[in-house]
C-alpha positions in Angstrom: 13.7 -73.3 132.2 13.9 -70.9 129.3 11.4 -71.1 126.4 14.0 -72.3 123.9 14.9 -75.3 126.1 11.2 -76.1 126.6 10.7 -76.0 122.9 13.7 -78.2 122.3 12.5 -80.7 124.8 9.0 -80.8 123.2 10.5 -81.2 119.8 12.7 -84.0 121.0 9.6 -85.8 122.6 7.7 -85.3 119.3 10.6 -86.9 117.3 10.9 -89.8 119.7 7.2 -90.4 119.8 7.2 -91.2 116.1 9.3 -94.3 117.0 7.0 -95.6 119.7 4.2 -98.2 119.2 1.8 -96.0 121.2 0.6 -92.4 121.0 2.2 -89.7 123.2 -0.1 -86.7 123.9 0.8 -83.6 125.7 -1.9 -81.2 127.0 -1.4 -77.7 128.4 -3.2 -77.3 131.7 -3.3 -73.6 132.7 -3.9 -74.3 136.4 -4.7 -76.9 139.1 -8.3 -75.9 140.0 -11.3 -76.0 137.8 -9.9 -78.4 135.3 -11.7 -81.8 135.2 -9.4 -84.6 136.2 -6.4 -82.3 137.0 -6.6 -82.8 140.8 -6.7 -86.5 140.4 -3.8 -86.4 137.9 -1.9 -84.4 140.5 -2.6 -86.9 143.2 -1.6 -89.8 141.0 1.6 -88.1 140.0 2.5 -87.5 143.6 1.7 -91.1 144.5 3.8 -92.4 141.6 6.8 -90.3 142.7 7.1 -92.4 145.9 7.1 -95.8 144.1 10.2 -97.7 143.4 11.8 -97.5 140.0 11.0 -100.5 137.7 13.3 -100.8 134.7 16.9 -101.4 133.6 19.5 -101.3 136.3 21.7 -99.6 137.4 19.8 -96.3 137.6 22.1 -93.4 137.4 21.0 -89.8 137.8 21.5 -87.3 134.9 22.1 -83.7 135.7 19.9 -81.0 134.1 23.0 -79.5 132.5 23.9 -82.8 130.7 20.3 -83.1 129.4 20.3 -79.5 128.2 23.7 -79.8 126.5 22.6 -83.1 124.8 19.3 -81.6 123.7 21.2 -78.5 122.3 23.6 -80.7 120.4 20.8 -82.9 119.0 18.8 -79.8 118.0 21.9 -78.4 116.2 22.4 -81.7 114.3 18.8 -81.8 113.4 18.7 -78.2 112.1 21.9 -78.7 110.1 20.5 -81.7 108.3 17.5 -79.8 106.9 
């Protein structure tokens, strides 16, 4: 993923987090070893990836290109309204 797409995604998460009743925190972790709790977080994430989806049905996959184009369109709309 290019830097501009990553920044767009982070900005989108930031905007969405303002509407949530709970806090969303993102932390940069430079590597897997030597960071307290990171190994456990990695194990928990791997375990969660094998669990069944719980939520609204039907579950439909969305391609990366669709997500990128939607984020770009949203970013363009947001920057034009400023």
